[in-house]
N, C-alpha and C positions, 0 to 999 in steps of 0.2 A: 904622739906622732900624728901629724896631719897628712893624710894620703888623698891624692887626687886620682880619680879613675876616669879615663877618657873612653867613652863608649858605654851606652846603656843597653847593650844586647845581653844575651844569656851569660857570657863570660864576665862582662862588667858588673852585672847585677849580682852574680854569684860571688864575685870578689868582694863587693860591698857588703853583702850579707855575712860572709865568712869573717871579714876584718872587723865589722861592727861587733859580731859575736865575740871576737877575741879582744875587744876593748879599744880598738883604734878609732880615730875620728876620720870619717871618709866623706868625700863629696864625689858624686858621679856627674860628669859633664856629658850630656848627650846633645848632638847637633840638631836632631829633629825637634820641631816645635811640639810634637806629640807622638807618643808611641801608640800604634794602632794595630788592629788585627790584619795581618797580611795573608791570612788564609792558607796555612800550611800545617803539615803534620810533622812530628818528630818522634824518633825512637830512642828510648833511654834504657840501656842495659844496666845490670846491677852495679857496675863500677860508677855509673853516673847517679843512679837513684840513691846510692849509699851517701853521697855528698848532700843531695837534696834533703834527705830525711834528717841528716845531721844539722842542716840549716833550718829545720822546723817546718818544712814544706810538705811533709808526708800527708797530713789530712787533706790538704787542698788538691794534691795530686791524685789521691785515691778517689776523690769525689768525681773526677772527670776522666780518668785514664781507662785504657782498655788493655788487657793482657790476652792475646790470641791463644786459643787452644792448640793451634798448629800453624805452621807456615809451609806452603807448598811451592815448589819450583815446577813450572809447566812449560811445555813446548809452545812457542809463540803462535804457531799456525794452527795446531790441532787442539791445544788446550790440555793435552794428555799430561798427567802427573809424572815428572821425572824423578823427583825426590820429595818425600814428606818428612817434616821434622816436627814431632809433637813438642809442645812447650813443656819444659821441665819445671820442677818446683825450684825456681831460682832463689827464692828467699831461703829455702832450706839449704841449698847448695852453697850460696854465696853471701847469705845474710842480708840480702836486699832484693827487691822485686824487679822484674822486667816490665816496662810500661811503654805504651804508645799514647801520645797525647796530641791534641791540637796545640800548635806552638804558642798561640796567644794565651791559652789556658795556663801554660807554664810561665810565660813572661808576666802575665797579670798577677799570678800568685806571688812571684818574686817581687814585683813592684809593691804589692799590698804588704808583704812581710817587711820590706825595707821601710815603708812608711810607718810601720808599727815600731820597728827597732831603732830607726834613725830618721825621725821626721825631718823633712826638708833636705835630705841628703841628695835626692835626685833633682838635678837642674836641667830642665829641658830647654831647647833653643839656645844651647851654649856651645858654639863652634870654636874649638881651639885652633887658632891660626898658627902659632908656633910656640916652642918651648925654649927657655933660656936657662942654662945651668949656672947657678950662682953659688958655688961652694957647697954648703950644707943644705941648700934648698933649691927648688926649681921654680922659675917664674912661668906662668901660663898666660900667654897673650891671646885674647879672643878676637873674633872677627869684628866685633863692634868697638874694638880698641881698648877695652878695659883690661886690667892686669890683676891676677891673683897669684898667690904663692902656695907651695906645698913642700913638705919635707921629702916626699918622693912621689913619682907619677907612675901609674900603671896604664899602659897603652893597650886597651882592649877594643880598638876601633876597626877591627875586621881585616879582611884580606887586602883591602885597598888603604891600609893604614898610612895616613900622611906622616905620622910620627916615625914609623919605620922608614919611610921614604927619605925623610929629612936626616935622621940620626944614624941609621944603620946601613942601609943598602939601597941606593937609588936605582933599583931595577924594577920595572913595572911587572905586575902579574903576567904570567904566561898562559895562553890558551892551551888547554890540554887535549883538544880534539873531540870533546864531548859537549853536546847541548842538551839541556834538560827542560822539561815542561812539568808543571804541577797544577793540580786542581783539587777541588772537593766536590763530592757528590752526596746529596741527601739520601740516606739509606731508605727512607720511606718511598722513594721513587724506584727502588731496585727490588727484583725478586729475591726471596730469601737465600737462594743458593749462591747469589753473587755478593752477599754481605760477609765477606771473609778476607783473610790475608793470603796473598799469593804473589808470586813473581813469575811473570811470563817473559821469556827471553829467547833470543836467537838472531843470527845474522847481523850482529852489531847493534841490536836494539834491545831494550828491556823496559818493562813497566812493573813497578812495585806498588802494590795497593794494600792498604790496611785501615782498620776502623779506628776512629778517634772520638772524643767527646761522648763517652758512654755508649758508643756504637751508633750515635745519631748521624754521623758523617763518615764517609769513606774517603781517605786521602789517597791520591795517586801521584807518583813521580815517574815520568817517562824519560828515557835517555837514548840519544842516538849519536852516532859519530858525525863530525863535520870537519871540513878542511880548514875553515877559518871562522872567526867571530869578531865583531867589532863593537857591538852595543854593550853598555855597562849596566849593572844593576840586576836584581833578580825579581823585580816587579814589573817587567815589561809585558804588557798584554800581547797575546798571540792570537791570530785568527783561528777560530775553532776548526774551520774547514781545512786549513793548512795542517793543523795538528792531526786531524783525523786521517788525512791523506798520508801523512808520514807513517802512521801505524795501521794502514788499511789491510796489511797482510796478517794481522793478529786475529786470534780466534773470536768467535761471535760474542762470547761472554765479556771478554776484555773490551771489545768495541762498544758493546752496550754501555758499559760503565763509563768509559772516557767520553762518550757522546752526550753525557748528561751532567756536565759540571754546573755547580750552583751559579745562577745568573748567567750561564753561558761563558763564565770567565776561566780562561786558561792563561797561565803566565809562563814565560820562557826566559831562560838565561844560559849563558855560557859558563862552563866549569873551568876555573882557572887555578893555577898553582904558582908557587914561587920556588926558587932554588933554596936548598937547605941553608939556614943561617946558623953559623956556629956560635955566635954570641948574641944573646937576647937583651943585654943590658948595656947602657951607656951612662956612666955616672950614677945619678939617682933616678934614672928612667928605665923601666922594664917592660918588655913586651909579653902579651898573654893571649892565648887562643889563636885565632886565625891570623892575627897580626904577627905572631911569632912563627907559626907552623900550619899554614892552611892544608887541609886534607880533603881529598876527593871523597864523595859520599858513599862509596861502594862497601865500606866496612861498617857504616853506621856508628862511627866513633868520633865524629868531629865535635859535636856539642859536648860529648862525654869528656873529651880531653881538655876542653876549655874549663869544665867544672873541676876536673882534677887539678888543673893549673891553679885555679882560684884557691882551692883548699891547701895545696902544697905551698904556694907562695905565702899564704897567711901563716902557716905553721913555721916556715923558715924565718919570717920576720919576728915571730914570737921567740924562736929558738936562738937566733943569732944576735950579737950585740950591735951590729951596724947594718944599714941597708945593703951596703956593698957585699958584706959577708953573706947576708941572707940571699941576695941575688945569685951569688956563686953557688950556694947550696941548692937553690931552686933549679938552676941550670943543670947541675950534676944529677939531681933527682929526676928531672923530667926529660932531659935530652934523649937518653937511649930509648926510653919507652915510646916517646912521641915519634922519634925518627923511625922506629920499627913499624909503628902503626901507619905512619904516612906512606912508607914504602909498600906495606901490605895492601893498603887501600888502592894504591895505583895499580898493583898487580891484579887485583880483583876485577878491574875493568875488563881485563882480557877474557874473562870467562864467557862474556856475552858475544864473542866473535864466533862465526861459523855456525854449524848445525848444533842445536842443543843436545847435550848428552850428560849422563851421570858422572863421567870422568871429570868434566870441567868443574863440577861442584864439590869435588872431594876437598876436605879440609874446611868446609863452610860451617860445620857444627860449632856451637859456642865454645870458646877456648879460654885460655888462661887470662886473657885481658879482662874477663868479667870478674875475676877474683881480686883485681888490683884494689888496694885500700888506700885511698888518698887521705882518709880521715885519721887513721892511726898506724898506717904502714911505716916502714923505715924510711928515713931521709938519707940522701946522699948516694943513691944508686945501689 
């Protein structure tokens, strides 16, 4: 079976690795002419790393990841600790570790692994213009005019998926009322007591910071409420003075960190969502990751759910006799879990409103989502 994957992000690359491992022939079409370091961190809970280890990425991740000894929630203005959560032995509890990484370290490891297992499978600078269903195969027409075919297509082209727009639901992404900033700080420039994981929050704003790349860098993500947002993309440079003014009420330690981004670079983007989509497939085309179910970042499970999608979809294609039956099984397996996580992530944004307190943080301890096993768990819900 020849499978085309549209999108070379984490979900698309994971799908390619999983399907190659299962014996399928895959090609990944990525519109960007090159995949580059976008300077961002990523948190991967055990339900995510379980998939990555299964795909042979364990050694590469262990070389660069950080597992914090604890995470603290602090009052945004005073810096006082409201709740402290020591890191548990997640490998013992769930069979896989908890990791924080530089996003590029993960993506580079995936690209390298794919080049080893399926040389030439990643096609950069390949922008899919439209899809044409032709019975038992799909034609992909590209922006440069050429045409290719596949037995089925996996659309992993993100929240602004043009494939979703064309085939499933022509409703644009909706602004959720939150704007985010991100940056990286060289830990060599920080005093020792600031080289740690912490979330400072209150009055509708919060800043999450954590170590990545062997502790050499500290990643921060800051979020605030906004009435509207028009710009697109998540690599929009933001004036540093504007960013610092937005969070000027935060404690001295937090202000020290965010005032020292590498090369003075801070990026800004709006957080968007989409209405829940009941059907993720059309003929021999299936949506995956943010293209199917975008999720706000407050649960730390967006990338994890894309990785789970990749593994479950691959297993369904192996288990069922036709793509259509496999797609139906994939939807039954993933739908309830993903919808629950999406709704929970949206609710979590409310915790940062008003004055910080312990009550608002109840239920934040790691839960059953970490035990989810996309590699060998049951299919069909």
